[in-house]
C-alpha angles and dihedrals in degrees: 000000000000115000122247088220106034088177089073090066107022127053122217115238117265110246119230114249099242112130094164096052111163103195098085091068097046129091134215102250103161134028119261121237101279119223121184116212096175090116097054113019094026094043095050089056093059122107087221109024118223118273123220096278097050091046091052091052093050092046092051088047093052086049093052091047091057109257113155096185118049127178104219102183153284100289095176092057099043134038089205089056090043092052092045093055092048090049091055092050098039091043091052087234097144116088114229093246091053122090117202119214126209128187127225136179113237095261121117096229090049090048090050092049087048092056091045087059093052099048108137095016115145096208126011141164118214110208119195125173140177126184117260100179116119095233091049090047090051106032109025105031102014092220133146120234090257089053092049090053090045091056089050096047096044089051091047091049091048092048090049089052094049091050095052087053091062107041092162086080126075102231131200121186125216129189126188123192090211112227092018095164091060096043124096103267094226089052096047088052091049095053091046094051090047090053091046092054092046090051096041096233118191138167088260091046105032126182127214114243111195118205103195125191083212088180116016104237108158140032116288093250089063091053089052089050091051091050094047092046090051096046089050096047107033115103114248100009091181092063086062136083102202115216132181128205111194126192127197106231091128095036093249102098093123093050092046091054093048093050094049089051086057088047096058109278115145100192140042128206115198147120137253111271093357101282114164146092119344105334092359144250123294111291110243094193091059093042094048093045089050090057090047092055087056096055099264119118110226096212089235120100117233095156092130104033103168098064085048092055093045091052092049090047088053096047095047098034087225127114123235112235114255090230092050108134116267096350109045116117090240105037094095092044125100118197096173113093093219091048087051092051093050090047094051091049089047090050091049091052088049092052088053092049107028095166098050122103116283106273108155114142118248090009115099091181137025104259088217091066091068095038098264124132131239098227098082090044097055102029107047125120127192122331090237090058094053094044093048091052094050090044094055095043091051099038095044108024104024095241113142106194118205109241102258092045085053090056094049096042092052086063090051088055093048092054090046090051093050089049097050103035086222131133112261099255128175087252092056091047095052094044090048091053095046092048097047098041116012098039092052094109102132151110083009126036142165115243104175143325143198130204132203135178141169125245117270089012127114091203118105127195119210131195112187140174116219134178123234119185089331097313123108125221137170123244132190133195143154131212148135095292136358096278093049090051090050093050087052092049090051093049090053086052094053099267107122101196127165123195111228101170135000133197135169140172139162118264116207127359141266120354092349095054118122136189123246122192130190122197132183109202135177115229118174090349095305125113110230132176130223134181130199137179131202141142085252119060088214094056091042091055093049090049089051091055088052092046087056093048089052093048090053093056096038120110098188123114113257111289089353094177094056104091137146090264094051093048090054089049090050093057 
């Protein structure tokens, strides 16, 4: 039960004495050094930690996005992490311009194990930490301040020695006074300066000092005060790369990161979409896109955000919230009529002045910049309408629409209802769906296909016959899977199609079951949905692509063949 007087149990944070703080008047004018900790801090927070395959997929994704520093694990604490680090190095999976980072505790045998995992790496950051917080010193480890400093210095000395033994690797040293934000500032500075001296940090050979909000225990302005105070008072500031590692226990991790950057931090450690211990790490996607909306390119590429989100969901086995900033399925959707009207007027103004600064009501960013379409934004009716359409399709027809397709299709239903003057029934909904998506078989269609592959190879070769305006032609392609091969074959035939999102499921049971596939593709810069059904999921996915192409070139009104007369005939 909540206390009437919480002050009897909880102490407010002690503010930093910094009356002449400068950070409130500063702006973020360039991106920080970004360091993803998804594969370590994020992974250790998962109910089911990532296996080797998911870790590799996540690493490759981070590289594609543009991360140059990636914390890949805690190899001295986990054989899985150790093996993953070795597979990256031995498999030559790390680009030359990417530095991997590993974490270790301040113990000699763990440090030695860490360096064993890094043998042969081109570029590596060795990250060591020990807790400096007074509660941890007293309750958890039972050490004095002097003993705490000794642990940090001894570990640093050992790491420096091991780095010298492997000059073929370009090494960077990182030290974290864990729980920095709840440590005494004078003591945190003292520990860091002792570590700097033991390592021999200079302006020519800087080390990273990471100042973590291991548990977010104060308002973000206090974190900024702490970082500015530290940067002002620490000796040889030019020998340090000052990093922050915000968590989100108070729900202000992004604000804390932004304010600490204003306060002098050079580097941010975080995760995609904020996964991490307890309430998570700071969300790098939100942080980066916040910069983007202020005219500062973050140096990370989120141009096609939906596939990134789906890949992260697969690797983490956790959903991204539909209201998540910039990426959630609903964040560019207006359900309110007044909002919808304002957005429509703003988009009309935008079309008249396409080169002007972005000023569309209720939309802080152009959805196209992150690979999302306008249609769902400006044509959505009430939430209940969308939900009702999806519910009837799923419950009565076994069709489980992806969220954005549900939004789009609800508008098709609304237009059909307006045209027919009929009540929106289950029959109307299904006929409208079939007409709009499943019946889109001209002018382009799939006639047949044949797949082949070699043993132990993910590559698939495809030969297909398609129909174009009544003429048949053969196409060929190769890719990592049937659909990828089909897309390559279509591209060679002059159909430039990019897969944005893909869903599939079985419809029906037993011998009568059929596969249904939903694709969202980009054609000529426009996002288009297509749907296909077949006994074979491969054929269904290919038909879905052709459905999307046909919808793209169609000039018909939505579900044009569904009329009041056709509904009467169908009874």
